[in-house]
N, C-alpha and C positions, 0 to 999 in steps of 0.2 A: 075355698068355694068361690070367692070373688074374682080371683085372678089366677086360676090354675096353670095357665100356659104362659104367664108373664115371668120373665127372668127375675128371680129374687136376689141371687148372689152371682157375682162375677169375681172370682178369686184369682189373683195374679200369682204365678209361681215365684216371681221376683220382679224387681223393678226393670230389668232388662228385657224380660219376656212379657211385656204388658199387653201384647197383641195375641197372646195365647192363654187366655183365662180359662179356668174350669167354671162352667156355668150350670146353675140349677134353677128350674122354675119353682114357683110356690108349691105346686103339687109334688114335685120331686123332693123338695126340702122336707115337706111334711112326711112323705113316705120314708125317707132316710132317717128322719128323727124317730119315727116309730121303730124302725129296725134297730137303731142304736139303743133306744130305751129298752127294747125287748131283750137285747143282749145283757144289759145291766140287770134287768129283772131276773133273767135266767141264771145269773151269777149270784143271786141272793140279795141284791140291793132292794131295800124296801124304803118306805116313806121317810124314816129318820136316819137312814144310812147315807154317808157321804160318798161322793164320787169325785176324787181329786183329779185335776187336770194340770199337767206340767208340760207346756209346749209353747213355742212361738206360734204366731198365727199361721194357720193353714186351713185348707178347705174342710178337712175332717174335724178339726177342732171346733169349728162353728157348730156343726151338727151335734158333736159330742157334748158340748156345753148345754145346748137346748135339751138334749135327751137326758142328761144328768139331772136337770131340773124336773123333768117329767117322771123319771123313775125314782129319784131320791133327792139328794141335796148336792148341788154343784159346788165344788170347792176349788176354784182356780188359784194356782200358785205361781208366783214369779220364779222362773227357773234361775234367775240371777241371785237369789238369796243363798245364804250359806246352807250347806247340807244339814247342819244342826237345826236351823230355823225351819227348813222344809220338813224335816222329820217331825218336829214339834207340831207344825200346822197340820200334818197328816193325822197325827194322834188326836189333836183337839177337834178336828172336823169329823172324827168317827169314820174315816174313809175305809171302805173294804176293797175298793177298786181304785187303781191308779192308772189313768190314761196319760201316756207320755209320748213325746216326739220320738219317732224311731231313729235309728242310727243314720238313715239316709236323709233325715231332715236336720238333726242336730246331734252329732255323735256324743258330745260331752253331756248333753241333757239325758240321753238314753243311758249312758254309763252311770250317771249320777242316780237316775231313777232305779236302776238295777241294784245299786249299793244300798239305797235308802229303803227300798220296798220291804226287804226282810226285817230290817231294824225297826220299821214303823208298824209292823204287823199287817201289811197289805196281803190280801189273799190272792188277788189277780192283778197282773201288770199287762196292760194292753198298749200296743204300739200303733202310732199313727203313721200313715204314709204321706209322702210329699204331695203337694198340689200338682195335679197333672202328671203324676208318676207313672211309670210303666206298670203293666199288669203283673209282672213278676214281683214277688214279695221277698225281701231279704230274710235270710235264715235267722231265727231267734234262738239264742242259746238258752238252755233251761236254767232255772234257779230252784234249788232244793226248797220245797215248802211253799213255793209261789207258782201259780199258773201263769204262763207267759204265752201271749198270742197276739195276732193282728186283729184290731177291732173290726176292720172291713171284712175280714174272712168270716168272723163270727156273725156279723150283721147280714151277710148274704144268705144265711140260713133262717133268718127270722121273718115273720110276717110284716108287711109294710102298710097294711090298711087300718091298723089299730094298735093301741098299746094294750098289752094283755093283762097288765096289773091294774091296781086301783088308781084312778087319776087323783091329782092333788086337789085340796080345797084352798080357798082364799087365805086361810090362816096358817097353812102348812109352810114350813121353810122351803124356799126355792134355792137359796145360795148362801154361802159363807165366803165373803170377800175379806181379804186381809188388808190391814192398814199399812201405812208406810213403815211402821216399826221404828219410830224415832227414839223410843226407849225400850231396849230389850227385844224380846221376840215380838214380831208383828201380832196385833190383836185381830180377832175375827169379828166382823160386823155381819149380823144376820139380816137377810132379806126374806120377807114372806112373798108368796105369789101375788097377793093383793098389792103389796108395796111396789113390786117391779112392774106389774101391769098398769097400775095407776100412774106411776112416774112416766112410763113409756107413752101411755095414752095422752097424758097432758102435753108432753113434748110434741106428739104428733098433731094434737088438736089445735095448738096455738102456732104451729109452724107455718111459715109462708110458702113452703114447698108443696106442690101438688103431686098427684100420683104419677105424672110423667117425669118428675125430677129424678135425678140420679145422685146418690149420696156417696161420698168417698170416705173410707174407713182405714185407719192405719195404727190406731192405738192397740196395745196388746189386750187380749181378752181376759186377763186377770184384773183389768181396770174397769171400774163400774161404768165409766163413760162409754167405753167400747161396747159393753153389753146393752145398756139402756138406750143410749142416744143413737148408736149406729147399727145396732142389730134389732132390738125389739121395736123401737119407735117406727122405723121405716116399714116394718111388717104391717103395721096398722094402716099405712097409706098406700100399700101396694108399690112401694118404690124399690127400684133396683139399687143394690149397694155394691160398689166396687171395693174389694178388699185388697190392700197391699200385701206383699209377701211376708215371709218370716221376719225380716229385718225392719218392717214397718217404715217409719219416717227416718230410720237410720240407714236405709239403703240409698247410697249415693246415686245409683242408676235411676232410682225413682224420680229424683228431682230433675235429672237430665231429660226425662220423658214426660214430666208432669203436664 
């Protein structure tokens, strides 16, 4: 309502194509978040169900993470973990839906997601498309017992002006972030909606940056800092956030153009 036409997100395809970002205003981001959350709701996700996210940063992952918190509980997972640890985190998070990088973003991640989905009891596997990708969607091979589809294709059929399910309360769980896993399987750390909103609000309130400032983000979205400091906090200030591509700070071309 405050900044409907202001750009909220500028997401780079990669460090070399920094002048070709995919951009969305605050109003567009809200509409897309409603569509994605309504997809999860239509797939049976309710307040205590997990939506796991397994992908390097891309435009659709940002929206999917916010939508997962609206429809259920977001469970971002580091795709660099072992298949055994990923499967265990999926089970512990109660995930019914797994959102993963499609083969045109990260082929190895998509192959891993396909292998793990059935083992971990996932009902639906949804593929993300690359930032600034073409309109054509890569063919998705079926998996017995698991629904496989593109998240963007399902979202196009959903209403954009509202979330059709019950909105969360302050004490409901918003996300389950995993720890570094220094001993055994990584542990899950629970965030309530009040927890995330208060953290982000305090960061925004004490920050020296005004609403005309631009924030740069490159940490992976399975990292708490990425979510709270560079996604949620800028939303309170009406700030544009420029997001690096899938390789984040590991993209050598990013530093050449920084």
